[in-house]
C-alpha atoms as a printed R data frame, in Angstrom:
    type eleno elety resid chain resno       x      y       z
1   ATOM     1    CA   MET     A     1   0.019  0.008   0.063
2   ATOM     2    CA   ALA     A     2   1.589  3.286  -1.127
3   ATOM     3    CA   LEU     A     3   0.585  6.332   0.711
4   ATOM     4    CA   VAL     A     4   1.196  9.842  -0.561
5   ATOM     5    CA   SER     A     5   1.772 12.932   1.695
6   ATOM     6    CA   LEU     A     6  -0.576 15.753   0.928
7   ATOM     7    CA   LYS     A     7  -2.395 18.559   2.697
8   ATOM     8    CA   LEU     A     8  -6.024 18.740   3.763
9   ATOM     9    CA   VAL     A     9  -7.267 22.396   3.579
10  ATOM    10    CA   THR     A    10 -10.339 23.084   5.651
11  ATOM    11    CA   ILE     A    11 -12.229 26.382   5.211
12  ATOM    12    CA   ILE     A    12 -15.112 27.375   7.410
13  ATOM    13    CA   ALA     A    13 -17.081 30.202   5.778
14  ATOM    14    CA   GLU     A    14 -20.356 31.997   5.458
15  ATOM    15    CA   ALA     A    15 -22.585 29.915   3.112
16  ATOM    16    CA   TYR     A    16 -23.128 32.663   0.625
17  ATOM    17    CA   LEU     A    17 -19.397 32.466  -0.212
18  ATOM    18    CA   GLU     A    18 -19.708 28.786  -1.367
19  ATOM    19    CA   GLU     A    19 -19.774 29.263  -5.094
20  ATOM    20    CA   ARG     A    20 -17.054 32.003  -5.063
21  ATOM    21    CA   LEU     A    21 -14.816 29.843  -2.870
22  ATOM    22    CA   VAL     A    22 -15.302 26.759  -4.996
23  ATOM    23    CA   ARG     A    23 -14.523 28.613  -8.119
24  ATOM    24    CA   GLU     A    24 -11.337 30.116  -6.648
25  ATOM    25    CA   ILE     A    25  -9.919 26.893  -5.128
26  ATOM    26    CA   LYS     A    26 -10.434 25.116  -8.446
27  ATOM    27    CA   GLN     A    27  -8.687 27.947 -10.278
28  ATOM    28    CA   LEU     A    28  -5.807 27.631  -7.859
29  ATOM    29    CA   GLY     A    29  -5.445 23.960  -8.617
30  ATOM    30    CA   ALA     A    30  -7.700 21.961  -6.314
31  ATOM    31    CA   LYS     A    31  -9.012 18.893  -8.108
32  ATOM    32    CA   GLY     A    32 -12.150 18.361  -5.893
33  ATOM    33    CA   TYR     A    33 -13.754 19.297  -2.675
34  ATOM    34    CA   THR     A    34 -16.291 18.337  -0.106
35  ATOM    35    CA   ILE     A    35 -18.823 20.765   1.513
36  ATOM    36    CA   THR     A    36 -20.832 20.176   4.645
37  ATOM    37    CA   SER     A    37 -22.976 22.371   6.807
38  ATOM    38    CA   ALA     A    38 -21.173 23.885   9.771
39  ATOM    39    CA   ARG     A    39 -22.175 25.732  12.907
40  ATOM    40    CA   GLY     A    40 -20.435 27.001  16.013
41  ATOM    41    CA   GLU     A    41 -19.049 29.981  17.861
42  ATOM    42    CA   GLY     A    42 -15.932 31.927  17.152
43  ATOM    43    CA   SER     A    43 -14.507 35.479  17.402
44  ATOM    44    CA   ARG     A    44 -17.553 36.909  15.624
45  ATOM    45    CA   GLY     A    45 -20.015 35.163  18.017
46  ATOM    46    CA   VAL     A    46 -22.508 32.505  17.449
47  ATOM    47    CA   ARG     A    47 -24.441 32.392  14.165
48  ATOM    48    CA   ALA     A    48 -27.596 31.178  15.730
49  ATOM    49    CA   SER     A    49 -30.321 32.135  13.329
50  ATOM    50    CA   GLU     A    50 -31.331 31.425   9.766
51  ATOM    51    CA   TRP     A    51 -31.527 35.012   8.828
52  ATOM    52    CA   GLU     A    52 -27.794 35.351   9.532
53  ATOM    53    CA   GLY     A    53 -27.210 32.523   7.150
54  ATOM    54    CA   ASN     A    54 -25.546 29.183   7.623
55  ATOM    55    CA   ASN     A    55 -21.847 28.307   7.575
56  ATOM    56    CA   ILE     A    56 -20.144 25.776   5.366
57  ATOM    57    CA   ARG     A    57 -17.102 23.619   5.858
58  ATOM    58    CA   LEU     A    58 -15.207 23.204   2.654
59  ATOM    59    CA   GLU     A    59 -12.437 20.612   2.493
60  ATOM    60    CA   THR     A    60  -9.984 19.829  -0.281
61  ATOM    61    CA   ILE     A    61  -6.894 17.614  -0.426
62  ATOM    62    CA   ALA     A    62  -4.121 19.164  -2.384
63  ATOM    63    CA   SER     A    63  -0.355 19.329  -2.965
64  ATOM    64    CA   PRO     A    64   1.562 21.680  -0.540
65  ATOM    65    CA   ALA     A    65   1.898 24.287  -3.298
66  ATOM    66    CA   VAL     A    66  -1.816 24.362  -4.058
67  ATOM    67    CA   ALA     A    67  -2.632 24.495  -0.345
68  ATOM    68    CA   GLU     A    68  -0.325 27.457   0.079
69  ATOM    69    CA   LYS     A    69  -1.990 29.334  -2.884
70  ATOM    70    CA   ILE     A    70  -5.417 28.731  -1.305
71  ATOM    71    CA   LEU     A    71  -4.366 30.076   2.075
72  ATOM    72    CA   GLN     A    72  -2.691 33.108   0.513
73  ATOM    73    CA   ARG     A    73  -5.851 33.858  -1.516
74  ATOM    74    CA   LEU     A    74  -8.013 33.591   1.586
75  ATOM    75    CA   ALA     A    75  -5.699 35.910   3.587
76  ATOM    76    CA   GLU     A    76  -5.628 38.450   0.735
77  ATOM    77    CA   ILE     A    77  -9.394 38.583   0.033
78  ATOM    78    CA   TYR     A    78 -11.552 36.999   2.749
79  ATOM    79    CA   PHE     A    79 -10.090 37.135   6.289
80  ATOM    80    CA   ALA     A    80 -10.546 40.855   6.892
81  ATOM    81    CA   ASN     A    81 -14.089 41.131   5.542
82  ATOM    82    CA   TYR     A    82 -15.852 37.799   6.148
83  ATOM    83    CA   ALA     A    83 -16.410 35.240   8.878
84  ATOM    84    CA   VAL     A    84 -13.868 32.831   7.406
85  ATOM    85    CA   ILE     A    85 -11.279 30.604   9.065
86  ATOM    86    CA   ALA     A    86  -8.917 28.061   7.456
87  ATOM    87    CA   TYR     A    87  -6.509 25.433   8.592
88  ATOM    88    CA   VAL     A    88  -4.256 22.812   7.010
89  ATOM    89    CA   GLU     A    89  -3.398 19.334   8.166
90  ATOM    90    CA   ASN     A    90  -0.970 16.782   6.862
91  ATOM    91    CA   VAL     A    91  -2.694 13.711   5.496
92  ATOM    92    CA   GLU     A    92  -1.550 10.443   3.988
93  ATOM    93    CA   VAL     A    93  -3.799  9.318   1.149
94  ATOM    94    CA   MET     A    94  -4.045  6.345  -1.219
95  ATOM    95    CA   ARG     A    95  -4.438  7.055  -4.940
96  ATOM    96    CA   GLY     A    96  -2.503 10.336  -4.518
97  ATOM    97    CA   ASP     A    97  -2.508 10.963  -8.305
98  ATOM    98    CA   LYS     A    98  -6.140 11.967  -7.980
99  ATOM    99    CA   TYR     A    99  -5.162 15.095  -6.108
100 ATOM   100    CA   THR     A   100  -2.240 16.464  -8.035
């Protein structure tokens, strides 16, 4: 079994950013993504009602270079103006060619 070391990029963001974020991560080299609903509390407080909108959790597995590009874009455009956080984890995956 051959494992390949890649990066898991997780972005928690306001749901209305979904289409824009998906378009951008794909333009930056992400080959795919998973989106789930997210909720919780952070520095901007609790997003407790529907009128505030939902949050999403967008995940993509990518090469270190693509992960860095995604984080850089988030820092440049989103962090100052939107409720967005992001983090990266090291992952070992099978079928690594699917992600690069």
